[in-house]
Every structure is written in C-alpha cells, then in structure tokens.
Legacy VTK file of the C-alpha trace (Angstrom):
# vtk DataFile Version 3.0
C-alpha trace
ASCII
DATASET POLYDATA
POINTS 202 float
-11.403 0.396 -3.175
-13.624 -2.007 -1.701
-16.328 -4.130 -3.936
-19.090 -3.695 -1.459
-20.014 -1.379 1.386
-19.073 -4.100 3.843
-15.564 -4.151 3.322
-13.158 -7.088 3.754
-10.019 -4.591 5.089
-7.250 -6.368 2.799
-3.838 -5.389 3.542
-2.257 -6.596 0.460
-0.681 -10.429 -0.194
0.175 -11.893 2.961
2.542 -14.582 1.310
2.061 -16.210 -2.215
2.998 -19.945 -1.500
5.421 -21.407 -4.214
6.948 -24.936 -4.258
10.898 -25.714 -4.481
12.718 -28.951 -4.606
16.162 -27.160 -3.163
15.230 -25.025 -0.054
18.527 -24.287 0.610
19.239 -22.937 -2.665
15.979 -20.868 -2.506
17.009 -19.262 1.112
20.683 -18.180 -0.971
18.780 -16.788 -3.648
15.641 -15.088 -2.160
17.594 -13.878 0.859
21.076 -13.586 -0.398
20.573 -12.439 -3.871
17.124 -10.484 -3.622
17.487 -9.206 -0.383
14.159 -10.156 0.723
14.860 -11.427 4.023
14.019 -14.941 5.384
11.517 -14.107 8.068
10.389 -17.613 9.490
10.411 -20.992 9.186
7.808 -24.090 9.673
9.307 -27.813 9.618
7.110 -30.882 10.032
7.868 -34.417 8.693
5.988 -33.690 5.530
7.247 -29.981 4.486
9.502 -27.283 5.033
7.224 -24.065 4.768
9.956 -20.786 4.760
9.043 -17.131 4.357
10.525 -14.196 2.759
9.849 -10.477 3.497
8.956 -8.626 0.175
7.272 -5.868 2.161
6.028 -5.181 5.316
3.292 -7.614 5.708
4.004 -9.187 2.322
5.993 -12.215 2.324
6.880 -15.060 -0.412
6.804 -18.714 0.725
7.885 -21.714 -0.138
7.058 -25.341 0.219
9.484 -28.065 0.206
7.965 -31.376 0.325
9.811 -34.544 2.129
9.657 -37.643 0.180
7.725 -36.616 -2.778
9.153 -36.406 -6.090
8.079 -33.426 -7.921
8.754 -33.324 -11.701
10.640 -29.677 -12.420
10.610 -27.319 -14.930
11.696 -24.082 -16.003
9.031 -21.472 -18.238
8.980 -17.836 -19.164
6.884 -15.380 -17.813
3.606 -15.881 -19.579
3.995 -18.927 -21.308
1.417 -21.506 -20.245
2.327 -25.074 -19.300
0.220 -27.793 -18.414
2.472 -28.805 -15.631
2.998 -25.911 -14.040
3.583 -26.985 -10.371
5.567 -23.641 -8.905
2.420 -22.470 -7.461
0.966 -23.743 -4.240
-1.516 -21.322 -3.074
-1.975 -17.574 -2.549
-2.644 -15.775 1.088
-4.008 -12.542 1.552
-3.354 -10.152 4.442
-5.926 -9.387 6.826
-5.565 -6.706 10.144
-6.913 -9.197 12.600
-8.867 -11.779 14.066
-11.876 -9.961 13.861
-11.328 -9.356 9.995
-10.530 -13.016 9.256
-13.416 -14.052 11.249
-15.970 -11.705 9.410
-14.632 -13.156 5.796
-15.108 -16.654 7.328
-18.922 -15.656 7.833
-19.198 -13.774 4.522
-17.612 -16.605 2.618
-20.396 -19.013 4.047
-23.209 -16.716 3.479
-22.255 -17.084 -0.011
-22.322 -20.460 -0.330
-18.478 -20.751 -0.738
-16.865 -23.909 1.601
-14.334 -22.224 4.024
-12.032 -24.245 6.798
-12.404 -23.162 10.397
-9.252 -20.557 11.545
-6.564 -22.871 11.673
-3.546 -21.546 14.346
0.107 -21.650 12.620
1.352 -20.338 15.824
2.946 -16.695 14.236
-0.064 -16.534 11.739
-3.902 -17.504 11.438
-5.651 -18.505 8.756
-8.367 -19.610 6.404
-8.559 -21.588 3.573
-11.014 -21.395 0.743
-10.991 -21.602 -3.318
-11.701 -19.609 -6.200
-14.269 -21.191 -8.874
-11.123 -22.261 -10.783
-9.867 -24.424 -8.086
-6.855 -22.017 -7.106
-5.937 -22.711 -3.351
-6.777 -19.384 -1.340
-6.181 -18.438 2.291
-6.470 -15.710 4.131
-4.160 -14.309 7.427
-3.225 -12.389 10.100
0.266 -12.206 11.694
-0.571 -12.720 15.496
3.542 -12.399 15.423
4.186 -9.808 12.667
7.804 -11.046 11.789
8.119 -8.015 8.789
9.427 -4.779 9.229
11.780 -5.259 11.767
15.027 -6.651 12.697
15.058 -10.704 12.244
16.267 -12.746 15.350
17.057 -16.221 14.058
17.207 -17.624 17.361
13.545 -16.606 17.989
11.753 -20.295 18.324
8.495 -18.630 17.379
9.244 -17.417 14.007
11.968 -19.843 13.164
10.123 -23.330 14.102
12.015 -25.906 11.648
14.471 -28.196 14.052
16.263 -29.194 11.228
16.368 -26.201 8.909
18.680 -26.220 5.406
22.212 -25.334 5.961
21.623 -21.538 4.657
19.282 -21.401 7.747
22.091 -22.371 9.993
24.732 -20.121 8.366
22.439 -17.234 9.279
21.872 -18.464 12.620
25.549 -19.282 13.448
27.310 -16.107 11.312
24.308 -13.945 10.509
25.349 -14.072 6.749
25.324 -16.681 4.082
28.480 -18.337 2.747
27.717 -18.074 -0.664
24.600 -17.412 -3.097
23.293 -19.192 -6.234
23.610 -18.157 -9.621
20.395 -18.411 -12.039
19.830 -17.842 -15.963
17.513 -16.488 -18.128
14.822 -19.155 -19.649
13.142 -19.164 -23.451
11.666 -22.237 -23.515
9.887 -24.514 -21.263
12.240 -27.168 -19.951
10.663 -29.986 -18.491
11.606 -33.116 -16.583
15.094 -32.032 -15.757
15.815 -34.407 -13.035
13.997 -37.372 -14.623
15.662 -37.257 -18.165
19.053 -36.043 -17.128
19.560 -36.335 -13.103
20.922 -32.727 -13.183
19.956 -29.221 -14.548
20.781 -28.910 -18.059
22.439 -25.727 -19.660
20.292 -23.050 -20.478
LINES 1 203
202 0 1 2 3 4 5 6 7 8 9 10 11 12 13 14 15 16 17 18 19 20 21 22 23 24 25 26 27 28 29 30 31 32 33 34 35 36 37 38 39 40 41 42 43 44 45 46 47 48 49 50 51 52 53 54 55 56 57 58 59 60 61 62 63 64 65 66 67 68 69 70 71 72 73 74 75 76 77 78 79 80 81 82 83 84 85 86 87 88 89 90 91 92 93 94 95 96 97 98 99 100 101 102 103 104 105 106 107 108 109 110 111 112 113 114 115 116 117 118 119 120 121 122 123 124 125 126 127 128 129 130 131 132 133 134 135 136 137 138 139 140 141 142 143 144 145 146 147 148 149 150 151 152 153 154 155 156 157 158 159 160 161 162 163 164 165 166 167 168 169 170 171 172 173 174 175 176 177 178 179 180 181 182 183 184 185 186 187 188 189 190 191 192 193 194 195 196 197 198 199 200 201
C-alpha cells in the first residue's frame, strides 16, 4: 500500500548488492547450491558485479573489487558488528523510465540529493541515500533477464569479458563442475585472512 496518494509504484527489490572476496565461490553457491540463477554479469577494471535471480524482477547481486583488500568476517544474523562490510547498497525495483524520472523529481522536491539517470545497459538507475547514510538505488530493467531462460552467450547481459571460472563452465557446459560447502556461524569471526591466511574451522 502506498504511503502517499502520488504512489511511486514499487515492484519489490530490484537487487540487494552485497560484497564478496571470491566471486567464483559465490557463483557456485548462489547458482549451484541455492538455485538462484546467474542472470547477468558486469566486469570492469575496478570490479565485477554479478546478479542472481531470486524471483521474477528481483535479484541479489555481488561486487568483487579488484586490487582492494577487504577484511573478511562471518557473523550470525541479528548480531551487530561495526565492521560489517558485506553490504554495499539496496536497489528497489521500478516499472519503467517514467517511474524512475518521477521518483528522481520527487526526491529533489523533498530536498534529497539524487544522481542523474545512469545507463547500465540492461538496467537504468538513480542513486541516493537515506538519513542513516545507507546507499540506495532505484532501477528498472531495460532488458529483464529474470523469469526467462538464460543465454550465457548473450553479451548484453553477460558483459564481463574475463568471467570467473564458474561462469565459463556455465557458458561452455551449461552446468557447474562443482559447488561449495558452507558452515553455520555462532560467533563473529574477523580478520580471517589477515590472521591466518585461510578460513578457520567453525
């Protein structure tokens, strides 16, 4: 239900952007274990940005930054941790360009700073922040890769010219050679790579 008469027409979460230090393992877990299909990739010198479908129109996405050390950690849900760098931004789903422009104008009318429309090829977006400093995005699919068969050879969606091995397996064989195992976490585990150089036993 809309909060005001001039509704924004949200369609759910376009994508939740998280951060990974290992995109290959991320593909093997999200696509191979969770069955959240890999539907699009972006690869530029500064980062990789991969998208996994969780429902028609809705996705979870991950960044892997190039040449940028991240202090890795694991934490249980609901436990605060001041160095929680797993989250990057939340993108909310809009139906079309008109809705995107109307939201941009609405934000400006309320004195909120907002970017111009950014064209990412298969989606178009604006960026802004909430009062807590949380990075927000509103997006619409110009080429919606959700809710339809995936073509890993479609360069409009799979634009990373140097994909991780898991993506090459999907493109060449249509399946992953292997997946990854995970463990439950019952306490915050920090500085995993700094302290030991490898993931500790949980």
